[in-house]
C-alpha positions as CSV (number, residue, x, y, z in Angstrom):
1,X,-6.9,10.6,-3.5
2,X,-10.4,11.5,-2.2
3,X,-12.4,12.3,-5.5
4,X,-15.2,14.8,-5.8
5,X,-17.5,13.8,-8.6
6,X,-19.8,16.6,-9.8
7,X,-23.2,15.9,-11.3
8,X,-24.5,17.3,-14.6
9,X,-28.3,17.1,-14.2
10,X,-29.6,17.2,-17.8
11,X,-32.8,19.1,-18.5
12,X,-35.7,17.1,-20.0
13,X,-34.6,15.1,-23.0
14,X,-36.8,14.5,-26.1
15,X,-39.8,12.4,-25.3
16,X,-40.0,13.6,-21.7
17,X,-43.0,15.6,-20.6
18,X,-41.1,18.8,-19.9
19,X,-38.7,18.8,-22.9
20,X,-38.1,22.2,-24.4
21,X,-35.5,21.7,-27.1
22,X,-32.3,19.7,-27.6
23,X,-30.3,22.9,-28.2
24,X,-31.4,24.0,-24.7
25,X,-30.3,20.7,-23.2
26,X,-26.8,20.9,-24.8
27,X,-26.3,24.5,-23.8
28,X,-27.2,23.9,-20.1
29,X,-25.2,20.6,-19.9
30,X,-22.0,22.1,-21.3
31,X,-22.2,25.2,-19.2
32,X,-22.7,23.2,-16.0
33,X,-19.9,20.8,-17.1
34,X,-17.5,23.7,-17.7
35,X,-18.4,25.2,-14.3
36,X,-17.7,21.9,-12.6
37,X,-14.3,21.5,-14.3
38,X,-13.4,25.1,-13.5
39,X,-14.3,24.6,-9.9
40,X,-11.9,21.6,-9.7
41,X,-14.0,18.4,-9.5
42,X,-12.1,15.2,-10.3
43,X,-14.8,13.6,-12.4
44,X,-18.3,14.3,-13.8
45,X,-21.4,12.0,-13.9
46,X,-24.2,12.7,-16.4
47,X,-27.8,12.0,-15.4
48,X,-31.1,12.4,-17.2
49,X,-32.4,14.1,-14.1
50,X,-34.9,16.2,-16.0
51,X,-36.8,13.2,-17.3
52,X,-39.4,13.2,-14.6
53,X,-41.4,11.2,-14.0
54,X,-38.8,8.5,-14.6
55,X,-39.1,5.3,-16.5
56,X,-37.6,2.1,-15.3
57,X,-36.3,1.4,-18.8
58,X,-35.7,4.3,-21.2
59,X,-36.3,4.7,-24.9
60,X,-33.8,4.7,-27.7
61,X,-34.0,8.5,-28.0
62,X,-32.7,8.8,-24.4
63,X,-29.7,6.6,-25.1
64,X,-29.0,8.5,-28.3
65,X,-29.2,11.9,-26.8
66,X,-27.3,11.1,-23.6
67,X,-24.5,9.5,-25.7
68,X,-24.0,12.6,-27.8
69,X,-24.2,15.0,-24.8
70,X,-21.8,12.9,-22.7
71,X,-19.4,12.7,-25.6
72,X,-19.3,16.5,-25.9
73,X,-18.9,16.9,-22.1
74,X,-15.9,14.5,-22.1
75,X,-14.4,16.3,-25.1
76,X,-15.0,19.7,-23.5
77,X,-13.6,18.9,-20.0
78,X,-11.2,16.0,-20.5
79,X,-12.4,14.7,-17.0
80,X,-13.2,11.1,-16.1
81,X,-16.8,10.5,-16.9
82,X,-19.7,8.6,-15.4
83,X,-23.2,7.8,-16.6
84,X,-26.4,7.3,-14.6
85,X,-29.7,6.5,-16.5
86,X,-32.6,7.1,-14.2
87,X,-34.5,5.4,-12.9
88,X,-32.7,2.2,-13.1
89,X,-31.7,1.3,-16.7
90,X,-28.2,-0.2,-16.2
91,X,-28.0,-1.7,-19.6
92,X,-28.7,1.7,-21.2
93,X,-26.0,3.2,-19.0
94,X,-23.5,0.5,-20.1
95,X,-24.4,1.1,-23.7
96,X,-23.8,4.8,-23.4
97,X,-20.5,4.2,-21.5
98,X,-19.3,2.0,-24.2
99,X,-20.1,4.6,-26.9
100,X,-18.4,7.5,-25.2
101,X,-15.6,5.7,-23.3
102,X,-17.0,6.5,-19.9
103,X,-15.1,5.4,-16.9
104,X,-18.0,4.3,-14.7
105,X,-21.7,3.9,-14.4
106,X,-24.0,4.4,-11.4
107,X,-26.8,1.9,-10.9
108,X,-29.5,2.7,-8.4
109,X,-30.7,-0.9,-7.9
110,X,-28.1,-3.3,-9.2
111,X,-29.0,-6.2,-7.0
112,X,-32.0,-7.0,-4.7
113,X,-35.2,-5.0,-5.3
114,X,-36.9,-1.9,-3.9
115,X,-40.2,-0.2,-4.1
116,X,-40.0,3.3,-5.6
117,X,-42.3,6.0,-7.0
118,X,-41.6,4.4,-10.4
119,X,-42.7,1.0,-9.2
120,X,-40.7,-2.1,-8.3
121,X,-37.0,-1.6,-9.1
122,X,-35.4,-5.0,-9.7
123,X,-31.7,-5.7,-9.7
124,X,-30.4,-7.6,-12.7
125,X,-26.7,-7.8,-12.1
126,X,-26.2,-11.1,-14.0
127,X,-27.9,-9.8,-17.1
128,X,-26.2,-6.4,-17.0
129,X,-22.7,-7.9,-16.5
130,X,-23.2,-10.4,-19.4
131,X,-24.2,-7.5,-21.6
132,X,-21.2,-5.5,-20.4
133,X,-18.9,-8.4,-21.3
134,X,-20.6,-8.9,-24.7
135,X,-20.0,-5.4,-25.8
136,X,-16.6,-5.2,-24.2
137,X,-17.4,-2.2,-22.0
138,X,-14.7,-1.4,-19.4
139,X,-16.6,1.0,-17.3
140,X,-16.7,0.4,-13.5
141,X,-20.0,-0.2,-11.8
142,X,-20.9,2.0,-8.8
143,X,-24.0,0.5,-7.1
144,X,-26.3,2.2,-4.6
145,X,-26.9,0.7,-1.2
146,X,-30.5,1.3,0.0
147,X,-30.9,3.9,-2.7
148,X,-32.8,7.1,-2.0
149,X,-36.5,7.6,-3.0
150,X,-37.2,3.9,-2.4
151,X,-38.3,1.4,0.3
152,X,-36.0,-1.6,0.8
153,X,-36.7,-5.2,1.9
154,X,-33.2,-6.1,3.1
155,X,-30.6,-4.6,5.5
156,X,-27.5,-2.7,4.8
157,X,-25.5,-5.7,5.9
158,X,-27.2,-7.9,3.3
159,X,-26.5,-5.3,0.5
160,X,-22.9,-5.1,1.4
161,X,-22.5,-8.9,1.8
162,X,-23.7,-9.5,-1.7
163,X,-21.9,-6.6,-3.5
164,X,-18.8,-8.7,-4.2
165,X,-20.7,-11.6,-5.7
166,X,-22.3,-9.1,-8.0
167,X,-18.9,-7.8,-9.1
168,X,-19.5,-4.2,-7.9
169,X,-16.5,-1.9,-8.1
170,X,-17.8,0.7,-5.5
171,X,-20.8,1.2,-3.3
172,X,-22.8,4.5,-2.9
173,X,-24.6,5.5,0.3
174,X,-27.2,8.2,0.2
175,X,-29.7,10.0,2.4
176,X,-33.4,9.2,2.0
177,X,-34.0,11.7,-0.8
178,X,-32.2,14.0,-3.2
179,X,-30.1,16.5,-1.3
180,X,-30.6,14.8,2.1
181,X,-27.6,14.2,4.3
182,X,-26.4,10.6,4.7
183,X,-26.9,8.9,8.1
184,X,-23.4,8.7,9.5
185,X,-24.2,5.5,11.4
186,X,-25.3,3.8,8.1
187,X,-22.2,5.2,6.3
188,X,-19.9,4.0,9.0
189,X,-21.4,0.5,9.0
190,X,-21.1,0.2,5.2
191,X,-17.5,1.3,5.3
192,X,-16.7,-1.2,8.1
193,X,-18.2,-4.1,6.2
194,X,-17.3,-3.3,2.6
195,X,-14.2,-4.6,0.9
196,X,-14.4,-1.9,-1.8
197,X,-14.5,1.9,-2.1
198,X,-17.5,3.6,-0.5
199,X,-18.9,6.9,-1.9
200,X,-21.5,9.3,-0.4
201,X,-24.1,10.2,-3.0
202,X,-26.3,12.9,-1.5
203,X,-26.4,15.8,0.9
204,X,-22.7,16.7,0.9
205,X,-21.9,20.3,2.0
206,X,-18.7,22.1,3.1
207,X,-20.0,21.9,6.6
208,X,-20.5,18.2,6.8
209,X,-17.7,17.0,4.5
210,X,-15.1,16.8,7.3
211,X,-17.4,14.4,9.2
212,X,-18.4,12.4,6.1
213,X,-14.9,12.1,4.8
214,X,-13.9,10.0,7.8
215,X,-16.0,7.1,6.6
216,X,-15.9,7.2,2.8
217,X,-13.5,7.2,-0.1
218,X,-15.1,10.0,-2.2
219,X,-18.3,12.0,-2.8
220,X,-20.8,12.6,-5.5
221,X,-22.2,16.2,-5.3
222,X,-25.1,17.6,-7.3
223,X,-27.6,19.6,-5.2
224,X,-25.1,21.7,-3.2
225,X,-23.2,22.9,-6.3
226,X,-26.3,24.6,-7.7
227,X,-27.5,28.1,-7.2
228,X,-30.8,29.0,-8.8
229,X,-30.7,25.8,-10.7
230,X,-27.2,26.2,-12.2
231,X,-23.8,25.0,-11.2
232,X,-22.0,27.7,-9.3
233,X,-18.2,27.7,-9.6
234,X,-17.8,29.3,-6.2
235,X,-19.8,26.5,-4.6
236,X,-17.7,23.9,-6.3
237,X,-14.5,25.5,-5.1
238,X,-15.8,25.6,-1.5
239,X,-16.2,21.8,-1.5
240,X,-12.9,21.3,-3.2
241,X,-11.1,23.6,-0.8
242,X,-12.5,21.8,2.2
243,X,-11.5,18.5,0.7
244,X,-8.0,19.8,0.1
245,X,-7.7,21.2,3.7
246,X,-8.8,17.8,5.1
247,X,-6.2,15.8,3.1
248,X,-3.3,18.3,3.0
């Protein structure tokens, strides 16, 4: 199976500069989740994408709101569920995953460190995994390699080499920024080196999916699925149809 994971980009949550109302967040999130499910995605990942500018560690209100919204999305769609707490709050993601029974979390900087617009993002795999064990959370950890919107101090090879010792379940390769296509050379190199699944996490379109699919085990799609800021069922189906034609 070559999974397509659709992204629910939450509008600004309470406490964020652009927050409007929690009712608005629920309405948008559930509508986008329904559209993703109707279009045929295999899983959904929920992100606090509207909470710009991001914090490196979020407040209790974000954990509470994301938990309730993610629970409703899982109940509404019945699809496997992932959590990503931006900018890099892995412990918050694990806590939410435990509360809602999520299947995986995405962590932008799980090990090593990078320089981002939010400041220095520091990996804390050991602390996060001990917390995960302590609360008996079974969610898998998908970790970014040279995550987008950041400057990195080590090579792709060093990231991949240390993924196993940090007990990562899958690696994510992205372009330089949101919606940017992944570098095929980088993707191919990670796939050659990794002893675990490799996902592409940005810039996927119907046109480039046949090329990308040769060197990965699944994709996370957010930007392409949107039309005027909302998930478009037709766009979701285009990606799903291309995937099905590749693997028929």
